[in-house]
Each structure stands twice: as structure tokens, then as C-alpha cells.
N, C-alpha and C positions, 0 to 999 in steps of 0.2 A: 504493500499499499504506500509506504513511504517513497519507494522508488518511482511509483506511478505518479504521485503528487509532485515529486521533484522534476520528472520529465515534463509534466504539464506546465509547471512554473517556468521551466527553461524554454519550452516552445513559445509561451506567451511573451517571455522576455525577448526572445529573438524576433518575434513578430513585431513587437513594439519598436524595435530598433531598425526595422526595415525602412529604407529610403522611400518615401511616398511621393517625393517631387524632386525638382532640381534646384540647386543653388549655384549660381555663377558669380564668382568674385573675380574682378579683373583690374589690372593696372595698364594704363597707356602712357608710356614715356613721351614727353615732348608737348603735351597739352595738359592744362590744369582744370579747365572747365568746358562746358558745352554739353550737348546731348549725345547720348549713346543709344543706338537702336539694335534690337534683337530682331532679326528677320528669318522667316522660314522659307526654304527653297522648294517651290513647286516646280513642275516640269517646264512651265513657260514664264513664270514670274516669281519675284520675291515678295512675300507677304509680310508686312510689318506686324510683329507680335507684341512688342513692348518697347518702351523707352524709359530711360532714367537720366538723371543729371550727374555728370562727373563731379566728383569732390576731391580736389587735390590729386587729380589724375586717376582716381579709383571709382569703381562702380560695382553694383550688385544687381543681379536679376534673380528672382525667385518665381517658381511656378511648377507646372507638371506637364508632362507629355504622355500621350497615350501609347506611343511607340517611339523608338529612337529615329531621329531624322536629321537631315542636313539643314544646318542653320548658319547664320552669318552675323558677325558683329560689325557694325558700321558706326563711325564717330564723326561728328562735326570737326572740321579742320584737320582731318587725318586722311592719309592717302591709302585707298584700296579698302578691301573688306577682308576680314578673317573668317575663313570657312572651317566649320567643324561639325562633328556629329554629336548631338546632344541627346542624353538619356537622363533618367531620373537619378542623378548622383550629384556629388559636390565637385563642381568643375572650377579649376583655376586657370585664368588667362593672363598672359603677360605679353604685351605687344608694344610696338613702337609707332608713333603717329606717322612717321615717314615711310613705314613699311608694314602696314597692318597684315598683309597677306602671309607674312612669314612669322606671325606670332606664335607663342608656345601655348599649347593646351594640354592640361593634365586632369585626370580624374574621371575620364570617360573611356571605358574599355572599348566601346564601339568606335570611338575616334582613334584609339590606339591601333585598331585593326585597319582603319582607313589610312593612317600614317604608314603602317607596314607596307601597304600597297603603294602609296604615293612615293616612298623613297626609292622602291625598285623601278617604278614607272619613270621617275625623274631620270634615272640612269639611262633608260632606253631613249627617252626624249632628248637628252643631251647629245647622245651619239648620232641620232637621226638628224638633229639640227646641224651638227658638224658636217655631215655628209651632204645635206641640202645646201649649205653654204658653198661647198666645193662644186656641187652640181650647178649652182647659179653662176659660178665663175667660169665653168667650162662652157655653159650655154652662151654667156657674154663673149667668150673668146671664139665661139663658133666651132669648137671641137666636138662635133656630134658623135664621133666614134668613141671618144673617151667618156662623153656624157652617157651614151647608151650602155657602155661597159660598166660604169659605176652604178647606174640605175639597176641593172640586172644583177650584178654580182655583190653590191654592197647595200644599197637602199632597200630594195624589195625583200631580200632575205632577212634583214634586220627588222623590217616592218612586220613580216610574217612571224618572226620570233616573238616580237612584242605582243602580237595578237594572241599567240599561243599562251604566253605568260598570263594575259588578262583572262583567257578562258580557264586556264588551270586555277587561278586564284578564285574565280567564281565557283568552279567545281569543288574546290576545297573549303569553301565557306558558304554553303547553301542556306544557312539559317541567319547569316549576318545581314543586317540592314544596309550594310555597305555594298553588298553584291548587286541589289537592283540598280542602285545609282551608277555603279561602274558599268554594268551591262548596258544601261540606257545611254550613258554618256560616251562610252568608249567603243562599243561594238555594234549596237543595234542597227545603225544605218547600213552597215556593210554586210549584214547577214542575209542569207536567203530565208524565205518563209519557214522551210522545214527545220533549219537550224535555230531560228528564233523560237520556234515552238519547243524544240528539244531542250535548249538552255533554260528557257523561262519555266518550263515544266519541271526542271531539276531543282528549282528553288523551293525552300521549305514554305509551307502554307502560312507560317507566322509573318513572313515578310510581305505578304500580299497587301498589307495596310499601307505600305510605302506608295506615295503618289507616283513614283517612277515605275513600280511594278503594275499599278493600276493603269497607267498610260500605255505601257507595253502590252498588257493583256487586252485592252480595248482595241489597240491597233491590230493586234494579232487576230483577233476575232473578225475584224474587218477584212484583213488580208486573206484569211482562210475562206471567206465568202467569195473572194474573187481569185482563188487559186486555180491553177491548171486543173481542168476537169470539171469545174463549177460553171453554172450558168452565169452569164454576164449580168451585172446589176445596172439597171436603167437609170437614166438621169436626163434632165432637159435643160438646154441652153439656147442662146440665139445665134443664128448665122450672121454674117456681115450685113445682110439686108434687114435685119431685125426680126426675122421669122423664128418662132420657137420650134426647135427640133429636138426630139428625143433620140437617144442612142438607138432605141429599138426601131426607129424609122429607117435606119441604114442597114439593119441586119436582115438576114433570111434569104437573100439572093445568092450569096456566095461567101467567100472568106473576107472578113473586114479587119483592117488594122486600126485600132484605136491608138492614135499617136498623140503623145503629150510633147508640147513644144513651146517655143516663144521667140519673139523677134530678138530679145536681148541675149539669147543663149548661143554663145559661140559654137560649142560642139553640135548643137542642133543644126545650125546653118552649114557647118562644114560637111555633114552627111546628107544634106538635102539633095545635091545633084545625084548621088547614088540612089536615093530613095525615089527620085523622080524617074530614073531609068527603071527601077523595079516596077513602078506603077505602070509605065508605058508597056513594059514587057508582059505584064500579067493582067491588065485590066479587061482584056477581052476573053479571059479564061475563068472569070468569076472571082475577081479580086478588086477590093476598093479600099479606100482610106478615108477616115474622118479624123481631122486634127483638132485637138483641144488646146487652145492657146492659153498660156499662163501669163499673158500680157495684162497690163492695166489700161493702156492707151489704145482706144479704138483706131486712131490714125496710124499708129505704129504697127498695129496688128494687120490692118488692110495693106499697108505699104509692104510689110514682110511677105504676105502672100503673093503680091504682084512681082516684087523684086526676085524672089526665089522660084517663080513659075510653079507654084504649088496648085495644080489644077483640080485637085479633089475637093472633098467637103471640109468645111471649117465652121467650128462653133466655139463659143467662149462665154463666160460670165464676167470676164475682165476683172477678176479678183485675185490675179496672180497666184501666190501660194495659198490663198484662202479659197481657191477653186473647189466647188463641191465635188467635181469629178476626180480631182487629185486626191481629195480626202477619201472618197469611196475606194479608189484603187491603190491607196497607200503610196502615192507617188512622193518620193523624197528627193529625187534628182531627175534632171532631164538631160538629153532625150530619153524617153521611156515609151514603151509600146506594149500593147495587149493584142494578141491575134485571136479572133473569134470566128468559129466555124458557122456554116449555114444553119445549124440547129441551135445556135446561141451559146455553145459551150466554149470556154477559154481553152485554146489549144497551146499557146506558148506565151511567154512574157519576156520583155527586154531584148527583143530582136533588133540588132543593127542591120543595115541594108544587105550585107554579104550573107549573114545567117538567115535573113528573111527570104532572100532569093533561093537559098538552099532548101528552106522549108516549103516554099511555094512549089518549087520543082518537084519535091516529094509528093505534095498534096494535089497538084493540079495537072501535072504532065506525066 
């Protein structure tokens, strides 16, 4: 009985000592007064959470978080922001007003894990930066042979090595709230849909509360709806004459290339001559193109169509990267394309002119 009572008292004592919120105490060298702001990082914006007044260069924030997340400290009359992961613990910050970004954060185990990643990442970034500087010099000197050799033998292998390091870190820390942020900021744009699904699915369910995990999950759901083998998703925009046209109005008669482009996109314009050739060679065999422009200016859009001799269909909502169609099809960079068959199924994605020609030869000839 005595042992049982002792155990109960011990459990209650430990529970009463458990940290129920956070306490951030900080010092900023170089400024004595002014406002200090605590901001939370969402995927597209910084949300101001709290603010306090500096007293002799010192500040304190108290509160609680539902889950560990990425936060920032910003101060009036200070350069930059200090980024750190906040959890319900006692956190100490020491920073310099002239270099907030490199301030010291202690007391957060989640932040310690983030720093473990950041130190190794910085090593890769420094080496990649050195190579890029040399590549820039070679390009300026016109030495294309040396440029190509260094790109193939030095830059790309190191870039791939860094990517593998990031993947390995995420795989080794599936329950850390650092992992969704790293996946979102470091890898997400470059991954194919199946790999996005694999890596995101490997994360522990506890980190699903992270705004970065939620954003990736939402995007992945959209991407899977427009993956190869799925039916196309319809949308409606206006053509240059102001007529409303839905994507479905162009489908059903043959193979249709849904082409995302813009007048300001250099790579898009560089492949247009080859795309025009493909269009001319296959349009009589059941092939058509509808281009969705990510322009904002109507005049630039129409001028682009005329200058590049783009004889096929064109639609746009002139919302640039806020384009409804770009959101539906998960477009993160252009040029980008989606090939749709006569039954409305997506056959392939991301085809450049040479690959498109090869695919159409397979399908139509």
C-alpha cells in the first residue's frame, strides 16, 4: 500500500512539473528599446502572434503551442529575422541586431534537430555556391566545353548528393515536425507525383498538423486527381475574343495537348518553333493544342500568340500564377503540358516537343 501511494504521489508530482507552455527569454545586442515580434511561419505568409517591448535589450514571450512549429523573431531597428522551431519549453535566445539570422537558440529539442540538418545543408550549399561561381566565370569567358564538363562532373553530382541527404534525413526523422518543413521547402517542387506520395506517406501521423504537411497533402490530392490514367478535370476561361471556353469543348475528337505557357517565359518561347512543327505534322491525324497563358496583360498575351505563330486554341484568366487551371493541374513551373486522349483520360504529362513527337508517333501513326 505504501509503495502504491508513493508511486501515485510521484506520478502526480511529475505531472505537475510538466511544461504546459513556452517561455522565450531573449537578448538582442545593439539595441536597447523598441518592439519585438513573434511570428509564425505558414506556407505562404508570416502571421504575427505576439509582440513585446524591449527593456535594456531583453524581451520575454510566454504562451503555448498546439504542436511544434516554425517561428521567427523580428525586432525594430534590427537586420533580418531569427528563424527557429518553437515547442512548449523554456527557450533562450541570444542575437545581434546587425545579424538576427545567426542568433543562438537553446532549449528546444525540435530546433536542435533543425540545426542538425541546417549545419550539414550549409556545407552542401557552400560547395555548390563555389561551383556556381566558377560556372559563371566560365560562361562569361565563353568556355562552353569547360562549362559543360563542370556542370556534368561537379555541380549535378553534388546537387544529387545533397538531394539524397535531404531524403535520408526525412526518412530518419519521420515523427519530427522539422521533416514536413524540409520536405516542403527543399524537395517538393522537384519530385514526381509518385515520389511525393511515397515520402509524404512515410511521415508520422502526428506531424499532419504542420501547415507544411497540410499544404502538401492538399496539393497531392489535387495532383492525384489529374495523374496519368485519370480523367481530365474541366475548367472554363476566356479566349482572346472574350468567349468563354471550357476545356471539355476541345476534347473528344482526338488527342489534345493542354499547354501551360506565357509571353514572359523564356524557355516556353525557345521551344515554340519545335512545338509549331509538331502541331503542323500531326494536326491532320487527330491532334490539337489548347494553350493556357499565365500572363496578366491581355496585350502581351495576344502579341505573344501572333509573334510566335501559335495557330491553335488559346484561353486564359490573366491571373498569372493564380490561374485556376494551374492550380487544378499542380503547375509549379512552365513550360508544362498534359496530353489527353479522345476518351478524356490523361496519357502523359510534362512532354517537351521531341518527347511529344515520339509519343504522337506511337499513338497516331
